[in-house]
C-alpha positions as a printed Julia matrix, in Angstrom:
170×3 Matrix{Float64}:
  99.43  111.25  113.62
  96.96  110.79  111.05
  98.88  111.44  107.78
 101.68  109.56  108.34
  99.1   106.32  108.94
  98.94  106.81  105.62
 102.06  107.37  104.28
 102.88  103.67  104.27
 101.42  101.23  102.74
 101.08   97.34  102.21
 104.16   96.14  100.64
 102.94   95.09   97.17
 102.32   91.49   96.18
 105.62   91.18   93.7
 105.92   87.55   91.54
 102.18   86.17   91.07
 102.07   87.38   86.7
 105.28   84.86   86.97
 103.76   82.18   88.13
 100.59   82.27   86.25
 102.44   82.59   83.24
 104.83   79.91   84.59
 101.26   77.53   85.25
 100.1    77.84   81.93
 103.37   77.08   80.45
 103.22   73.9    82.64
  99.21   73.36   81.15
 100.46   74.24   77.4
 103.08   71.9    77.36
 101.0    69.1    78.81
  98.21   69.62   76.14
 101.11   69.19   73.91
 102.43   66.04   75.04
  99.28   64.78   74.59
  99.13   65.29   70.96
 102.09   64.41   70.48
 101.3    61.01   71.98
  97.64   60.9    69.73
  99.55   62.08   66.98
 101.53   59.13   67.54
  99.15   56.51   67.61
  97.06   57.85   64.37
  99.98   57.13   62.93
 100.52   53.3    64.29
  96.83   52.5    63.58
  97.36   53.9    60.05
 100.16   52.03   58.78
  98.35   49.03   60.58
  94.63   50.08   58.2
  97.96   49.88   54.73
  98.96   46.59   55.64
  95.69   44.99   55.71
  94.06   46.41   53.27
  97.54   45.42   51.56
  97.31   41.54   52.43
  93.44   41.76   51.92
  93.88   42.73   48.42
  97.31   40.38   47.86
  94.67   37.72   49.47
  92.56   38.78   46.7
  94.58   38.18   44.28
  95.77   34.56   44.64
  91.63   34.09   44.91
  91.5    36.09   41.11
  94.05   33.62   40.38
  93.09   30.52   41.83
  89.29   31.12   40.12
  90.56   30.95   37.08
  92.35   28.19   36.54
  90.1    25.48   37.64
  92.27   22.74   36.64
  94.79   23.29   37.99
  92.59   23.34   41.32
  91.38   19.95   40.09
  94.25   18.89   40.54
  95.12   19.76   43.5
  98.15   22.49   42.35
  97.19   25.18   45.0
  96.69   22.86   48.18
 100.06   24.5    49.34
 102.4    25.17   47.3
 105.46   26.07   47.27
 105.67   28.04   43.69
 108.28   27.83   40.86
 108.56   30.1    38.25
 107.7    29.05   34.47
 108.09   31.58   32.38
 106.43   30.22   29.19
 103.01   30.79   31.66
 103.1    34.58   30.48
 103.58   34.39   27.02
 101.29   32.95   24.24
 102.85   28.86   23.67
 101.57   28.83   27.74
 101.86   26.19   30.24
  99.95   23.6    32.27
  97.53   24.02   34.76
 100.16   22.84   36.86
 103.08   24.49   35.77
 100.3    27.61   35.77
  99.68   26.63   39.49
 103.29   27.49   40.59
 104.15   30.24   39.18
 100.38   32.02   40.34
 101.76   30.62   43.43
 105.29   32.17   43.03
 104.62   35.59   41.68
 102.14   35.99   44.86
 104.72   34.8    47.42
 107.19   37.62   46.11
 103.96   40.23   46.04
 103.62   39.41   49.67
 107.44   39.83   50.02
 107.55   43.08   48.73
 103.62   44.46   49.67
 104.39   43.34   53.85
 107.47   43.62   56.52
 108.49   40.02   56.31
 104.92   38.9    54.33
 104.64   34.79   53.64
 101.03   33.16   52.67
 100.17   29.25   51.91
  97.45   28.82   50.15
  95.9    25.42   51.22
  93.13   23.4    51.89
  91.71   23.93   55.5
  88.65   23.1    57.48
  90.2    24.82   60.84
  92.06   28.62   58.39
  92.27   30.77   61.46
  94.88   28.81   63.15
  99.06   28.06   62.18
 101.31   30.47   62.35
 104.28   31.75   59.52
 106.35   29.45   60.81
 103.9    26.56   60.31
 100.45   26.91   58.43
  98.68   24.54   60.31
  96.26   22.9    57.35
  95.07   20.08   56.96
  94.04   19.38   53.85
  90.38   18.33   54.69
  87.52   19.84   53.22
  86.58   21.11   50.02
  86.49   25.02   51.2
  90.63   26.88   50.41
  91.94   28.96   52.72
  94.94   32.24   51.87
  96.75   32.47   55.5
  99.26   36.08   55.01
 100.88   36.85   57.91
 103.21   39.71   58.78
 105.32   41.86   61.34
 103.02   44.38   61.83
 105.92   46.05   64.57
 108.8    45.07   62.53
 109.78   43.27   65.61
 111.11   40.52   64.16
 108.83   37.72   64.62
 105.36   37.6    61.64
 102.51   37.85   64.44
 100.09   39.04   62.51
  97.95   37.36   60.27
  94.61   37.49   57.72
  92.91   34.88   57.13
  90.02   34.3    53.67
  88.7    31.36   53.2
  86.64   30.3    49.73
  85.24   27.86   47.98
  86.98   27.83   44.28
């Protein structure tokens, strides 16, 4: 009798390896989704840093142009100027300080539009430089400091909500 008892063995467990593989695949899939999310955030932050760098470079460009034309600054030619291209400013014949200021602003605004999405900017005398929007720059014309205000549309939703501001003494 005892021999018969030994011949009846417990049924073997089936499918445990398949469940372990499925759980491992689920964990791997969750990890890969997390990595792709991290990559997306990294790309967005890299693009944001690139745009801030472009804004910084463009602000330094206009500051150097202004400091090179002190007669135009003293005449107030840079304060809130819209800008106009004067072809003679780029020739040996030259142009007046006021024309040079208008040409500088026009070239700078063209560079902003090319370097930043919906890039816009203004240069003005302003005692409160950390205000304003692309539509209304909020320059008060007070004080001896100039402000360079640059806006761009970082998330490309149609609103230029990002701002870079630089105040300087010409």
